[in-house]
C-alpha positions as a Markdown table, in Angstrom:
| # | Residue | x | y | z |
|---|---|---|---|---|
| 1 | Met | 38.7 | 9.1 | -4.1 |
| 2 | Asn | 38.6 | 12.4 | -6.1 |
| 3 | Gln | 35.0 | 13.1 | -7.0 |
| 4 | Ser | 35.3 | 16.8 | -7.9 |
| 5 | Leu | 33.5 | 17.8 | -11.1 |
| 6 | Thr | 35.3 | 19.5 | -14.0 |
| 7 | Leu | 33.6 | 22.3 | -16.0 |
| 8 | Lys | 33.1 | 19.9 | -18.9 |
| 9 | Glu | 31.4 | 17.4 | -16.6 |
| 10 | Leu | 29.1 | 20.1 | -15.2 |
| 11 | Phe | 28.2 | 21.1 | -18.7 |
| 12 | Gln | 27.6 | 17.5 | -19.6 |
| 13 | Ile | 25.2 | 17.1 | -16.6 |
| 14 | Leu | 23.2 | 20.1 | -17.7 |
| 15 | Gln | 23.2 | 18.9 | -21.3 |
| 16 | Asn | 22.0 | 15.4 | -20.3 |
| 17 | His | 19.1 | 16.9 | -18.3 |
| 18 | Phe | 18.2 | 19.6 | -20.9 |
| 19 | Trp | 14.6 | 18.5 | -21.2 |
| 20 | Leu | 14.1 | 18.1 | -17.5 |
| 21 | Ile | 15.5 | 21.6 | -16.9 |
| 22 | Leu | 13.4 | 23.1 | -19.7 |
| 23 | Ser | 10.3 | 21.4 | -18.3 |
| 24 | Ile | 10.8 | 22.7 | -14.8 |
| 25 | Ile | 11.5 | 26.2 | -16.0 |
| 26 | Phe | 8.3 | 26.1 | -18.2 |
| 27 | Leu | 6.2 | 24.7 | -15.3 |
| 28 | Val | 7.4 | 27.2 | -12.7 |
| 29 | Thr | 7.0 | 30.1 | -15.2 |
| 30 | Ala | 3.6 | 29.0 | -16.2 |
| 31 | Ser | 2.5 | 28.5 | -12.6 |
| 32 | Gly | 3.8 | 32.1 | -11.8 |
| 33 | Ile | 1.8 | 33.6 | -14.6 |
| 34 | Ile | -1.3 | 31.6 | -13.8 |
| 35 | Leu | -1.0 | 32.7 | -10.1 |
| 36 | Ser | -0.5 | 36.3 | -11.2 |
| 37 | Leu | -3.6 | 36.2 | -13.4 |
| 38 | Ser | -5.7 | 34.7 | -10.5 |
| 39 | Leu | -4.8 | 37.3 | -8.0 |
| 40 | Pro | -7.1 | 40.3 | -7.5 |
| 41 | Lys | -6.1 | 43.3 | -9.7 |
| 42 | Glu | -5.1 | 46.5 | -7.9 |
| 43 | Tyr | -5.5 | 50.0 | -9.4 |
| 44 | Glu | -3.6 | 53.1 | -8.5 |
| 45 | Ala | -4.5 | 56.8 | -8.4 |
| 46 | Lys | -2.2 | 59.7 | -7.6 |
| 47 | Val | -2.5 | 63.3 | -6.5 |
| 48 | Asp | 0.4 | 65.8 | -6.2 |
| 49 | Leu | 0.3 | 68.6 | -3.6 |
| 50 | Leu | 2.4 | 71.8 | -3.6 |
| 51 | Val | 3.4 | 73.1 | -0.2 |
| 52 | Asn | 3.8 | 76.8 | -0.8 |
| 53 | Tyr | 5.3 | 79.4 | 1.5 |
| 54 | Ser | 4.6 | 83.1 | 1.4 |
| 55 | Pro | 7.5 | 85.2 | 2.9 |
| 56 | Glu | 6.6 | 87.6 | 5.6 |
| 57 | Asn | 8.3 | 90.5 | 3.9 |
| 58 | Asn | 6.0 | 90.0 | 0.8 |
| 59 | Gln | 9.0 | 90.7 | -1.5 |
| 60 | Gly | 8.5 | 87.4 | -3.4 |
| 61 | Ser | 11.8 | 85.9 | -2.4 |
| 62 | Leu | 12.7 | 83.2 | 0.1 |
| 63 | Ser | 15.8 | 83.0 | 2.2 |
| 64 | Val | 17.7 | 79.8 | 2.6 |
| 65 | Gly | 16.4 | 79.5 | 6.2 |
| 66 | Glu | 12.8 | 79.9 | 5.1 |
| 67 | Val | 13.2 | 77.2 | 2.5 |
| 68 | Glu | 14.6 | 74.8 | 5.1 |
| 69 | Thr | 11.7 | 75.7 | 7.4 |
| 70 | Asn | 9.3 | 74.9 | 4.6 |
| 71 | Leu | 11.0 | 71.5 | 3.9 |
| 72 | Arg | 10.7 | 70.6 | 7.6 |
| 73 | Leu | 7.1 | 71.5 | 7.4 |
| 74 | Ile | 6.6 | 69.0 | 4.6 |
| 75 | Ser | 7.8 | 66.2 | 7.0 |
| 76 | Thr | 5.1 | 67.3 | 9.4 |
| 77 | Tyr | 2.5 | 67.3 | 6.7 |
| 78 | Lys | 3.4 | 63.8 | 5.7 |
| 79 | Tyr | 2.7 | 62.6 | 9.2 |
| 80 | Ile | -0.6 | 64.5 | 9.3 |
| 81 | Leu | -1.6 | 63.0 | 6.0 |
| 82 | Lys | -1.7 | 59.4 | 7.5 |
| 83 | Ser | -2.8 | 60.4 | 11.0 |
| 84 | Pro | -6.0 | 58.8 | 12.4 |
| 85 | Arg | -7.7 | 62.2 | 12.3 |
| 86 | Val | -7.4 | 62.5 | 8.5 |
| 87 | Leu | -8.0 | 58.8 | 7.8 |
| 88 | Glu | -11.2 | 58.7 | 9.9 |
| 89 | Ile | -12.7 | 61.6 | 7.9 |
| 90 | Val | -11.6 | 60.0 | 4.6 |
| 91 | Ala | -13.2 | 56.7 | 5.7 |
| 92 | Glu | -16.5 | 58.4 | 6.3 |
| 93 | Arg | -16.5 | 60.3 | 3.0 |
| 94 | Thr | -15.6 | 57.2 | 1.0 |
| 95 | Glu | -17.9 | 54.9 | 2.9 |
| 96 | Glu | -15.0 | 53.0 | 4.4 |
| 97 | Asn | -16.0 | 53.5 | 8.0 |
| 98 | Asp | -14.7 | 50.2 | 9.3 |
| 99 | Asn | -11.5 | 50.2 | 7.3 |
| 100 | Val | -9.3 | 52.9 | 8.7 |
| 101 | Gln | -6.4 | 50.5 | 9.1 |
| 102 | Cys | -6.9 | 49.3 | 5.5 |
| 103 | Leu | -6.8 | 52.9 | 4.4 |
| 104 | Asn | -3.5 | 53.4 | 6.1 |
| 105 | Glu | -2.1 | 50.5 | 4.1 |
| 106 | Gln | -3.7 | 51.6 | 0.8 |
| 107 | Ile | -2.4 | 55.2 | 1.0 |
| 108 | Ser | 1.3 | 56.0 | 0.6 |
| 109 | Val | 2.9 | 59.5 | 0.9 |
| 110 | Thr | 6.2 | 60.4 | -0.8 |
| 111 | Ser | 8.3 | 63.6 | -1.3 |
| 112 | Ser | 11.7 | 64.6 | -2.5 |
| 113 | Ser | 14.2 | 66.1 | -0.1 |
| 114 | Asp | 14.8 | 69.0 | -2.5 |
| 115 | Ser | 11.2 | 69.6 | -3.5 |
| 116 | Gln | 8.1 | 71.1 | -2.1 |
| 117 | Ile | 5.9 | 68.5 | -3.8 |
| 118 | Ile | 4.1 | 65.8 | -1.8 |
| 119 | Ser | 2.7 | 62.9 | -3.7 |
| 120 | Ile | -0.3 | 60.9 | -2.4 |
| 121 | Thr | -0.9 | 57.5 | -3.9 |
| 122 | Ala | -3.9 | 55.2 | -3.2 |
| 123 | Thr | -4.4 | 51.6 | -4.4 |
| 124 | Ala | -7.8 | 49.8 | -4.5 |
| 125 | Leu | -9.5 | 46.9 | -6.2 |
| 126 | Asn | -11.2 | 49.1 | -8.7 |
| 127 | Pro | -10.2 | 52.4 | -10.3 |
| 128 | Asn | -13.2 | 54.4 | -9.0 |
| 129 | Gln | -12.4 | 53.5 | -5.5 |
| 130 | Ala | -8.7 | 54.4 | -5.9 |
| 131 | Val | -9.6 | 57.8 | -7.4 |
| 132 | Asp | -12.2 | 58.5 | -4.7 |
| 133 | Ile | -9.8 | 57.7 | -1.8 |
| 134 | Val | -6.9 | 59.7 | -3.1 |
| 135 | Asn | -8.9 | 62.8 | -4.0 |
| 136 | Asn | -10.7 | 62.8 | -0.6 |
| 137 | Thr | -7.4 | 62.3 | 1.2 |
| 138 | Ala | -6.0 | 65.4 | -0.5 |
| 139 | Glu | -9.0 | 67.5 | 0.2 |
| 140 | Thr | -9.3 | 66.4 | 3.8 |
| 141 | Phe | -5.7 | 66.9 | 4.4 |
| 142 | Lys | -5.9 | 70.5 | 3.1 |
| 143 | Glu | -8.9 | 71.3 | 5.3 |
| 144 | Glu | -7.5 | 69.7 | 8.4 |
| 145 | Thr | -4.1 | 71.4 | 8.0 |
| 146 | Tyr | -5.9 | 74.8 | 8.0 |
| 147 | Asn | -8.0 | 73.8 | 11.0 |
| 148 | Leu | -5.0 | 72.7 | 13.0 |
| 149 | Met | -2.4 | 75.2 | 12.0 |
| 150 | Gln | -4.3 | 78.1 | 10.4 |
| 151 | Ile | -2.1 | 77.9 | 7.4 |
| 152 | Asp | -3.4 | 77.8 | 3.9 |
| 153 | Asn | -0.3 | 77.0 | 1.9 |
| 154 | Ile | -1.3 | 73.7 | 0.3 |
| 155 | Gln | -2.3 | 73.6 | -3.4 |
| 156 | Ile | -3.7 | 70.5 | -5.1 |
| 157 | Leu | -1.9 | 70.5 | -8.4 |
| 158 | Ser | -4.3 | 68.1 | -10.1 |
| 159 | Tyr | -7.0 | 65.7 | -9.1 |
| 160 | Ala | -6.9 | 62.0 | -10.0 |
| 161 | Gln | -9.1 | 61.0 | -12.9 |
| 162 | Glu | -10.7 | 57.7 | -13.4 |
| 163 | Gln | -9.5 | 57.4 | -17.0 |
| 164 | Asp | -5.9 | 57.7 | -15.8 |
| 165 | Ser | -6.3 | 54.7 | -13.4 |
| 166 | Thr | -7.8 | 52.0 | -15.6 |
| 167 | Thr | -4.6 | 49.9 | -16.0 |
| 168 | Pro | -3.9 | 47.6 | -13.0 |
| 169 | Val | -0.6 | 48.1 | -11.3 |
| 170 | Lys | -0.6 | 44.8 | -9.4 |
| 171 | Pro | 0.0 | 42.1 | -10.1 |
| 172 | Ser | 2.5 | 42.8 | -12.9 |
| 173 | Leu | 2.4 | 40.0 | -15.5 |
| 174 | Ile | 5.8 | 40.8 | -16.8 |
| 175 | Leu | 7.4 | 41.0 | -13.3 |
| 176 | Ser | 5.7 | 37.8 | -12.2 |
| 177 | Ala | 6.9 | 36.0 | -15.4 |
| 178 | Gly | 10.4 | 37.2 | -14.9 |
| 179 | Ile | 10.6 | 36.2 | -11.2 |
| 180 | Ser | 9.0 | 32.8 | -12.0 |
| 181 | Phe | 11.4 | 32.2 | -14.8 |
| 182 | Thr | 14.4 | 33.1 | -12.6 |
| 183 | Ile | 13.1 | 30.8 | -9.8 |
| 184 | Gly | 12.5 | 28.1 | -12.4 |
| 185 | Ile | 16.2 | 28.2 | -13.5 |
| 186 | Phe | 17.5 | 28.0 | -10.0 |
| 187 | Leu | 15.0 | 25.2 | -9.1 |
| 188 | Ala | 15.8 | 23.2 | -12.2 |
| 189 | Ile | 19.6 | 23.4 | -11.6 |
| 190 | Leu | 19.1 | 22.5 | -7.9 |
| 191 | Ile | 16.9 | 19.5 | -8.8 |
| 192 | Val | 19.4 | 18.3 | -11.4 |
| 193 | Phe | 22.4 | 18.5 | -9.0 |
| 194 | Ile | 20.4 | 16.8 | -6.2 |
| 195 | Arg | 19.6 | 14.0 | -8.6 |
| 196 | Glu | 23.3 | 13.8 | -9.5 |
| 197 | Ala | 24.4 | 13.9 | -5.9 |
| 198 | Phe | 21.9 | 11.4 | -4.4 |
| 199 | Phe | 20.3 | 9.5 | -7.3 |
| 200 | Thr | 23.1 | 9.4 | -9.8 |
| 201 | Lys | 22.9 | 6.7 | -12.5 |
| 202 | Leu | 26.2 | 5.4 | -13.6 |
| 203 | Asn | 25.6 | 5.7 | -17.3 |
| 204 | Asn | 29.0 | 6.6 | -18.8 |
| 205 | Gln | 32.7 | 5.9 | -18.5 |
| 206 | Glu | 33.5 | 9.2 | -16.8 |
| 207 | Lys | 31.1 | 8.5 | -13.9 |
| 208 | Val | 32.3 | 4.9 | -13.4 |
| 209 | Glu | 36.0 | 5.9 | -13.3 |
| 210 | Arg | 35.5 | 9.0 | -11.1 |
| 211 | Met | 32.8 | 7.7 | -8.7 |
| 212 | Leu | 33.8 | 4.0 | -8.4 |
| 213 | Asn | 37.5 | 4.2 | -8.9 |
| 214 | Ala | 37.4 | 1.0 | -10.8 |
| 215 | Pro | 38.7 | 0.0 | -14.3 |
| 216 | Tyr | 36.2 | 0.6 | -17.1 |
| 217 | Leu | 36.1 | -2.4 | -19.5 |
| 218 | Gly | 33.4 | -1.2 | -21.9 |
| 219 | Ser | 29.7 | -0.8 | -22.5 |
| 220 | Val | 26.9 | -2.4 | -24.5 |
| 221 | Pro | 23.6 | -0.7 | -25.4 |
| 222 | Lys | 20.3 | -2.4 | -25.1 |
| 223 | Leu | 20.4 | -5.2 | -27.6 |
| 224 | Pro | 17.7 | -5.9 | -30.2 |
| 225 | Pro | 16.8 | -9.5 | -30.8 |
| 226 | Gln | 19.5 | -11.2 | -32.8 |
| 227 | Ser | 19.1 | -13.0 | -36.1 |
| 228 | Asn | 19.9 | -16.4 | -34.6 |
| 229 | Leu | 16.3 | -16.4 | -33.3 |
| 230 | Asn | 15.2 | -17.7 | -36.7 |
| 231 | Asn | 17.4 | -20.7 | -36.4 |
| 232 | Lys | 17.3 | -23.0 | -33.4 |
| 233 | His | 16.1 | -20.8 | -30.6 |
| 234 | Ser | 12.5 | -20.8 | -29.6 |
| 235 | Pro | 10.7 | -17.5 | -30.3 |
| 236 | Asn | 9.2 | -17.7 | -26.8 |
| 237 | Asn | 12.6 | -17.8 | -25.2 |
| 238 | Thr | 13.1 | -14.4 | -23.7 |
| 239 | Tyr | 16.8 | -14.9 | -23.1 |
| 240 | Ser | 18.2 | -16.8 | -26.0 |
| 241 | Lys | 16.9 | -14.4 | -28.6 |
| 242 | Phe | 19.4 | -11.7 | -27.4 |
| 243 | Leu | 22.4 | -14.1 | -27.6 |
| 244 | Ile | 24.8 | -13.4 | -30.5 |
| 245 | Ser | 25.8 | -16.3 | -32.7 |
| 246 | Ser | 28.7 | -17.4 | -34.8 |
| 247 | Ser | 26.9 | -16.2 | -37.9 |
| 248 | Glu | 27.2 | -12.7 | -36.7 |
| 249 | Ala | 30.9 | -12.5 | -36.3 |
| 250 | Asn | 31.0 | -9.0 | -37.9 |
| 251 | Ser | 27.9 | -7.6 | -36.3 |
| 252 | Pro | 28.0 | -4.4 | -34.4 |
| 253 | Ala | 26.9 | -6.3 | -31.3 |
| 254 | Met | 29.9 | -8.6 | -31.6 |
| 255 | Glu | 32.2 | -5.7 | -32.1 |
| 256 | Leu | 31.1 | -4.2 | -28.8 |
| 257 | Tyr | 31.8 | -7.4 | -26.9 |
| 258 | Arg | 35.1 | -7.8 | -28.7 |
| 259 | Glu | 36.1 | -4.4 | -27.3 |
| 260 | Ile | 35.3 | -5.6 | -23.8 |
| 261 | Arg | 37.0 | -9.0 | -24.4 |
| 262 | Thr | 40.2 | -7.2 | -25.6 |
| 263 | Asn | 40.3 | -5.1 | -22.4 |
| 264 | Ile | 39.7 | -8.3 | -20.3 |
| 265 | Gln | 42.3 | -10.3 | -22.1 |
| 266 | Phe | 44.9 | -7.6 | -21.5 |
| 267 | Leu | 44.2 | -7.8 | -17.8 |
| 268 | Leu | 44.1 | -11.6 | -17.8 |
| 269 | Lys | 47.6 | -11.8 | -19.4 |
| 270 | Lys | 48.9 | -9.2 | -17.0 |
| 271 | Glu | 47.5 | -10.9 | -13.9 |
| 272 | Lys | 47.6 | -14.5 | -15.2 |
| 273 | Thr | 43.9 | -14.9 | -14.5 |
| 274 | Lys | 41.7 | -17.8 | -15.7 |
| 275 | Val | 38.6 | -17.8 | -13.5 |
| 276 | Leu | 36.3 | -14.8 | -13.6 |
| 277 | Leu | 33.1 | -14.2 | -11.7 |
| 278 | Val | 30.4 | -12.0 | -13.1 |
| 279 | Thr | 27.9 | -10.3 | -10.7 |
| 280 | Ser | 25.8 | -7.1 | -10.4 |
| 281 | Ser | 24.0 | -5.1 | -7.8 |
| 282 | Gly | 20.5 | -6.3 | -8.5 |
| 283 | Ala | 18.3 | -8.5 | -10.5 |
| 284 | Ser | 17.4 | -8.0 | -14.2 |
| 285 | Glu | 20.5 | -6.0 | -15.0 |
| 286 | Gly | 21.5 | -8.2 | -17.9 |
| 287 | Lys | 24.3 | -10.1 | -16.1 |
| 288 | Ser | 23.6 | -13.6 | -17.5 |
| 289 | Leu | 23.1 | -12.3 | -21.1 |
| 290 | Thr | 26.4 | -10.3 | -20.8 |
| 291 | Thr | 28.2 | -13.4 | -19.5 |
| 292 | Gly | 26.9 | -15.5 | -22.4 |
| 293 | Asn | 27.7 | -13.0 | -25.1 |
| 294 | Leu | 31.2 | -12.3 | -23.6 |
| 295 | Ala | 31.8 | -16.1 | -23.5 |
| 296 | Ile | 30.8 | -16.4 | -27.2 |
| 297 | Ser | 33.1 | -13.6 | -28.2 |
| 298 | Met | 36.0 | -15.2 | -26.3 |
| 299 | Ala | 35.3 | -18.7 | -27.9 |
| 300 | Met | 35.1 | -17.2 | -31.4 |
| 301 | Asp | 38.5 | -15.6 | -30.8 |
| 302 | Gly | 39.9 | -19.1 | -30.1 |
| 303 | Val | 39.8 | -19.0 | -26.3 |
| 304 | Lys | 38.5 | -22.3 | -24.9 |
| 305 | Thr | 35.8 | -21.1 | -22.6 |
| 306 | Val | 33.4 | -22.7 | -20.1 |
| 307 | Val | 30.4 | -20.8 | -18.7 |
| 308 | Ile | 29.2 | -22.0 | -15.3 |
| 309 | Asp | 25.7 | -21.0 | -14.2 |
| 310 | Met | 26.2 | -20.7 | -10.4 |
| 311 | Asp | 23.0 | -18.8 | -9.8 |
| 312 | Leu | 21.5 | -21.6 | -7.7 |
| 313 | Arg | 18.4 | -19.5 | -7.0 |
| 314 | Lys | 17.2 | -18.2 | -10.4 |
| 315 | Gly | 19.7 | -19.4 | -12.9 |
| 316 | Val | 18.7 | -18.8 | -16.6 |
| 317 | Gly | 21.9 | -20.1 | -18.3 |
| 318 | Ser | 20.1 | -23.2 | -19.7 |
| 319 | Gln | 17.4 | -21.0 | -21.3 |
| 320 | Leu | 20.2 | -18.7 | -22.6 |
| 321 | Phe | 22.0 | -21.5 | -24.4 |
| 322 | His | 18.9 | -23.5 | -25.0 |
| 323 | Leu | 20.4 | -26.6 | -23.3 |
| 324 | Pro | 19.1 | -29.1 | -20.8 |
| 325 | Ser | 19.2 | -28.2 | -17.1 |
| 326 | Lys | 18.5 | -31.6 | -15.4 |
| 327 | Lys | 22.1 | -32.1 | -14.5 |
| 328 | Gly | 24.3 | -29.3 | -13.4 |
| 329 | Ile | 26.6 | -27.8 | -10.8 |
| 330 | Ser | 24.2 | -28.6 | -7.9 |
| 331 | Asn | 24.3 | -32.3 | -8.8 |
| 332 | Tyr | 28.1 | -32.3 | -8.9 |
| 333 | Leu | 28.4 | -30.4 | -5.5 |
| 334 | His | 26.1 | -32.9 | -3.9 |
| 335 | Gly | 28.3 | -35.7 | -5.2 |
| 336 | Ile | 25.6 | -37.2 | -7.4 |
| 337 | Thr | 27.0 | -36.6 | -10.8 |
| 338 | Pro | 30.7 | -36.6 | -12.0 |
| 339 | Leu | 32.1 | -33.4 | -13.6 |
| 340 | Asn | 32.3 | -34.9 | -17.1 |
| 341 | Glu | 28.6 | -35.5 | -17.2 |
| 342 | Ile | 27.5 | -32.0 | -16.4 |
| 343 | Ile | 29.7 | -30.3 | -19.1 |
| 344 | Gln | 27.7 | -29.6 | -22.2 |
| 345 | Arg | 28.8 | -28.5 | -25.6 |
| 346 | Thr | 27.2 | -25.4 | -27.2 |
| 347 | Asp | 26.7 | -24.5 | -30.9 |
| 348 | Ile | 29.9 | -22.4 | -30.6 |
| 349 | Pro | 33.2 | -24.3 | -31.1 |
| 350 | Lys | 35.4 | -24.1 | -28.0 |
| 351 | Leu | 32.5 | -22.9 | -25.8 |
| 352 | Phe | 31.1 | -25.2 | -23.1 |
| 353 | Phe | 28.4 | -24.8 | -20.5 |
| 354 | Ile | 27.5 | -26.1 | -17.1 |
| 355 | Ser | 24.0 | -25.5 | -15.9 |
| 356 | Ala | 22.8 | -24.7 | -12.4 |
| 357 | Gly | 21.0 | -28.0 | -12.2 |
| 358 | Pro | 18.1 | -28.6 | -9.8 |
| 359 | Leu | 17.8 | -25.6 | -7.4 |
| 360 | Pro | 18.9 | -26.6 | -3.9 |
| 361 | Pro | 17.4 | -25.3 | -0.6 |
| 362 | Asn | 20.8 | -24.3 | 0.7 |
| 363 | Pro | 22.8 | -22.6 | -2.2 |
| 364 | Thr | 25.2 | -20.5 | 0.0 |
| 365 | Glu | 26.3 | -23.6 | 1.9 |
| 366 | Leu | 26.6 | -25.7 | -1.2 |
| 367 | Leu | 28.9 | -23.0 | -2.9 |
| 368 | Ser | 31.2 | -23.1 | 0.2 |
| 369 | Ser | 32.0 | -26.8 | -0.3 |
| 370 | Asp | 35.5 | -28.1 | -1.1 |
| 371 | Arg | 34.2 | -29.9 | -4.2 |
| 372 | Leu | 33.7 | -26.5 | -5.8 |
| 373 | Ser | 37.4 | -25.6 | -5.4 |
| 374 | Ser | 38.3 | -29.1 | -6.7 |
| 375 | Met | 36.1 | -28.6 | -9.8 |
| 376 | Ile | 37.5 | -25.2 | -10.6 |
| 377 | Asn | 41.1 | -26.5 | -10.3 |
| 378 | Thr | 40.3 | -29.4 | -12.7 |
| 379 | Leu | 38.6 | -27.1 | -15.2 |
| 380 | Lys | 41.6 | -24.7 | -15.2 |
| 381 | Lys | 43.7 | -27.5 | -16.6 |
| 382 | Glu | 41.3 | -28.2 | -19.4 |
| 383 | Val | 40.1 | -24.7 | -20.6 |
| 384 | Asp | 41.6 | -21.3 | -21.1 |
| 385 | Leu | 38.9 | -19.3 | -19.4 |
| 386 | Ile | 36.1 | -20.0 | -16.9 |
| 387 | Leu | 33.2 | -17.5 | -16.6 |
| 388 | Ile | 31.0 | -17.9 | -13.6 |
| 389 | Asp | 27.5 | -16.4 | -13.7 |
| 390 | Thr | 26.4 | -15.7 | -10.1 |
| 391 | Pro | 23.4 | -14.2 | -8.3 |
| 392 | Pro | 23.4 | -10.4 | -7.7 |
| 393 | Leu | 25.0 | -9.0 | -4.6 |
| 394 | Ile | 21.6 | -8.7 | -2.8 |
| 395 | Val | 22.4 | -12.2 | -1.6 |
| 396 | Ser | 25.8 | -13.4 | -0.3 |
| 397 | Asp | 26.5 | -16.1 | -2.9 |
| 398 | Ala | 28.7 | -13.9 | -5.1 |
| 399 | Ala | 30.7 | -12.7 | -2.1 |
| 400 | Val | 31.3 | -16.3 | -1.0 |
| 401 | Leu | 32.4 | -17.3 | -4.5 |
| 402 | Ser | 34.7 | -14.3 | -4.9 |
| 403 | Ser | 37.4 | -15.9 | -2.7 |
| 404 | Arg | 37.5 | -18.9 | -5.0 |
| 405 | Val | 38.1 | -17.1 | -8.3 |
| 406 | Asp | 40.9 | -15.0 | -9.8 |
| 407 | Gly | 38.9 | -11.9 | -10.4 |
| 408 | Cys | 35.4 | -10.3 | -10.5 |
| 409 | Leu | 33.6 | -8.5 | -13.3 |
| 410 | Phe | 31.0 | -6.1 | -12.0 |
| 411 | Leu | 28.0 | -5.3 | -14.3 |
| 412 | Ile | 26.1 | -2.1 | -14.1 |
| 413 | Asn | 22.8 | -1.4 | -15.7 |
| 414 | Ala | 23.3 | 2.2 | -17.0 |
| 415 | Arg | 19.5 | 2.8 | -17.0 |
| 416 | Lys | 18.8 | 1.9 | -13.4 |
| 417 | Thr | 21.9 | 1.2 | -11.2 |
| 418 | Arg | 22.4 | 4.1 | -8.7 |
| 419 | Met | 25.9 | 5.2 | -7.7 |
| 420 | Glu | 25.3 | 4.6 | -4.0 |
| 421 | Thr | 24.0 | 1.1 | -4.7 |
| 422 | Ala | 27.0 | 0.3 | -6.9 |
| 423 | Lys | 29.5 | 1.7 | -4.4 |
| 424 | Lys | 27.8 | -0.3 | -1.5 |
| 425 | Asn | 28.1 | -3.6 | -3.4 |
| 426 | Leu | 31.6 | -3.0 | -4.6 |
| 427 | Asn | 32.5 | -2.4 | -1.0 |
| 428 | Lys | 31.0 | -5.8 | -0.2 |
| 429 | Leu | 33.4 | -7.4 | -2.6 |
| 430 | Asn | 36.4 | -5.4 | -1.3 |
| 431 | Arg | 35.6 | -6.4 | 2.3 |
| 432 | Val | 36.0 | -10.1 | 1.4 |
| 433 | Gly | 39.2 | -9.4 | -0.5 |
| 434 | Ala | 37.8 | -9.9 | -4.0 |
| 435 | Asn | 40.0 | -8.9 | -7.0 |
| 436 | Ile | 37.8 | -6.6 | -9.0 |
| 437 | Ile | 39.0 | -6.8 | -12.6 |
| 438 | Gly | 36.7 | -4.0 | -13.9 |
| 439 | Val | 33.2 | -2.7 | -14.6 |
| 440 | Ile | 31.0 | -3.3 | -17.6 |
| 441 | Leu | 28.2 | -0.9 | -18.4 |
| 442 | Asn | 25.1 | -2.6 | -19.8 |
| 443 | Lys | 22.0 | -1.1 | -21.6 |
| 444 | Thr | 23.7 | 2.2 | -22.2 |
| 445 | Lys | 22.0 | 4.8 | -24.4 |
| 446 | Lys | 22.8 | 4.5 | -28.1 |
| 447 | Glu | 25.4 | 6.9 | -29.3 |
| 448 | Lys | 25.0 | 8.8 | -32.5 |
| 449 | Ser | 27.9 | 6.9 | -34.0 |
| 450 | Gln | 26.0 | 3.7 | -33.3 |
| 451 | Thr | 22.9 | 4.5 | -35.4 |
| 452 | Tyr | 23.9 | 1.8 | -37.8 |
| 453 | Tyr | 23.5 | -0.7 | -35.0 |
| 454 | Tyr | 19.7 | -0.5 | -35.2 |
């Protein structure tokens, strides 16, 4: 299965997670700025020293060799500047007696390879301390160099002043914000692609076809309560109020189901299929409602259809069609009630319904009986299409039934079904030799072109 992403799909992923990316970038950037503001401020003071060299001939000019000697001398001076001898004296003068090691970290010495200038920089938690350290370092260095080498060739070009060191150099708010912003971008993109790789929701046609390698039959957004609620159905019936009715033949909801119906009918004619099983990965994914509405759209198109509620654990078909549930498929499979007594007419012409009946203690065993195959064969002679509503694939009922039908419709809740879950359950059907007709996406997000729908 080819699961490589195109540039368009990558852009679509980023676009779909725009607000998540923006939120992560904002949070990381804000955190970086807050952290920067909470850190202790450091101030910097600087002194420049000139290492002079007086030629022995007193003629005011330096030979090339003398200049090179002077530059090598600068390297020696840089070492002396940060030597324990100098730092211990600076520590005493600046009342930092116990912090020679800290001074070594606070003081930095730089010079250019083609210059006789040595720059001493000191950082501290307040500007006065930074100025005090750097000035004392420069003076101590000059004194100790003369004591050690009897050379007085160091000039302090300018002392550090407190007013020049009032702006903190660390932390840099702009630098912190920039680094945090960059980290936020990479972190946001990383999180988005981890979500896509391990927690992908199958919420569009492209993902279904690419990741599941299964035919895509269509999608339905989350339905609002239909107008037929004001007629026969009880306002307290959670299920029936979302069922479309014959009075809504031209409603947007019906058009969406007609599109799915057309795709299914094309496959039915191609494969001569009359018995379809509808299942899903988990509970509350809209499987029963989709089965009911799909059956209504088929019947309204002149297809004689029967819906069988074979969810012998938590069947809701009777509530969906607002029909009695005392007699149903469980009665027939136990040999208690004949087939003609469990078939019920609905309000929709050419649409019939068989309820689950009393819930048995052994549903899987009951669905494996020979009476079920006999019933299906009898119904195939009487109707054009049989739609079987089954439990989700978290139990084995649907897998058992899949060998008794012509094809399976796999329902995916676009708002919660994960890619790995869907693939795992499709593999269950494939392992038992089920003929997977296609995938229906339920509860998809409303497209802009569907604004009229609401």
